[in-house]
C-alpha positions in Angstrom: 170.3 44.0 141.1 171.8 42.5 144.5 168.3 42.2 146.2 166.8 39.8 143.3 169.8 37.5 143.2 168.8 36.5 146.6 165.8 35.9 145.7 166.0 34.0 142.5 169.3 31.5 144.5 167.0 31.4 147.4 163.9 30.2 145.6 166.2 28.3 142.7 167.4 26.3 146.4 164.1 25.4 147.5 163.6 23.5 144.2 161.9 26.4 142.3 162.2 26.7 138.1 163.2 30.5 138.1 163.0 32.8 135.4 164.1 36.8 135.9 164.2 39.8 133.6 166.7 42.4 133.1 166.9 45.8 132.2 170.2 45.1 130.6 169.2 41.6 128.7 168.6 41.7 125.2 168.1 38.2 124.4 166.8 35.5 126.6 169.9 33.5 128.1 170.8 31.3 131.2 173.2 32.8 133.7 174.4 31.1 136.7 174.2 33.7 139.7 176.7 33.5 142.5 175.9 34.7 146.5 178.0 33.4 148.9 178.6 30.2 148.5 175.1 28.8 146.9 174.6 29.0 143.3 171.2 28.8 140.8 170.8 28.5 136.8 168.6 31.2 135.9 166.4 31.7 132.6 167.0 35.6 132.2 164.4 37.7 130.1 164.7 41.3 128.3 162.3 43.1 131.3 160.7 44.2 128.1 159.0 40.3 127.3 157.8 40.7 131.2 153.7 40.7 130.3 154.7 37.4 128.0 157.0 35.6 131.4 154.6 36.6 133.7 151.7 34.3 131.9 153.2 30.8 133.4 154.2 31.9 137.1 153.0 30.4 139.9 154.9 33.2 141.7 155.9 36.5 140.9 158.2 38.4 143.3 158.8 41.9 142.2 161.9 43.7 143.1 162.5 46.5 141.2 163.3 50.1 142.6 161.0 52.5 142.2 161.3 54.7 138.7 159.0 56.8 136.7 159.5 53.9 133.9 158.5 50.9 136.9 156.1 53.0 138.6 152.6 51.0 137.9 154.6 48.5 136.0 152.1 45.7 137.5 149.1 47.1 136.2 145.8 45.5 135.4 146.6 43.9 132.0 149.6 42.6 133.7 148.1 41.1 136.3 145.1 39.7 134.3 148.0 37.9 132.9 148.9 36.1 135.7 147.7 32.3 136.1 145.0 31.6 138.5 146.3 30.6 141.9 149.4 32.4 141.3 150.7 34.4 144.3 152.3 38.1 144.3 155.0 39.3 146.9 156.0 42.7 146.2 159.4 43.5 148.0 159.7 46.5 145.3 158.4 50.3 146.3 154.4 50.0 146.7 153.4 52.2 143.8 155.4 49.5 141.5 152.2 47.4 141.7 148.9 48.8 141.0 147.0 48.4 144.1 143.6 48.5 142.7 143.9 46.4 140.1 145.8 44.2 142.7 142.7 44.2 145.1 140.3 43.4 142.3 142.3 40.3 141.1 142.6 38.8 145.0 138.8 39.9 145.6 137.9 37.9 142.2 139.9 34.6 143.8 142.1 34.4 140.7 145.2 35.0 142.8 145.5 33.2 146.3 147.8 35.9 147.9 149.7 39.2 147.8 152.0 40.8 150.0 
């Protein structure tokens, strides 16, 4: 979506390698996103591969609408797959994340920060 595209382009502009998931993606690809005059090459994966993708991320930014399909999307299993020291930034609606599971990972010191 528009928010996710802006976040991807901004993070790529800071020198980060950016990967994203998309419900409309059926196989991994590289896409060029354009926001105003800025562009970025982004690795895009099918949404069904989110749990695999998070295993190598240092920053997880959630930009998904709240639907029945995304409610609780970021559950204890997904959070446990994040590498130690990861940061979670939820710009989606709160219920996308299981907050108790998130607190547990923060309290255990596995995650550095969450917002």
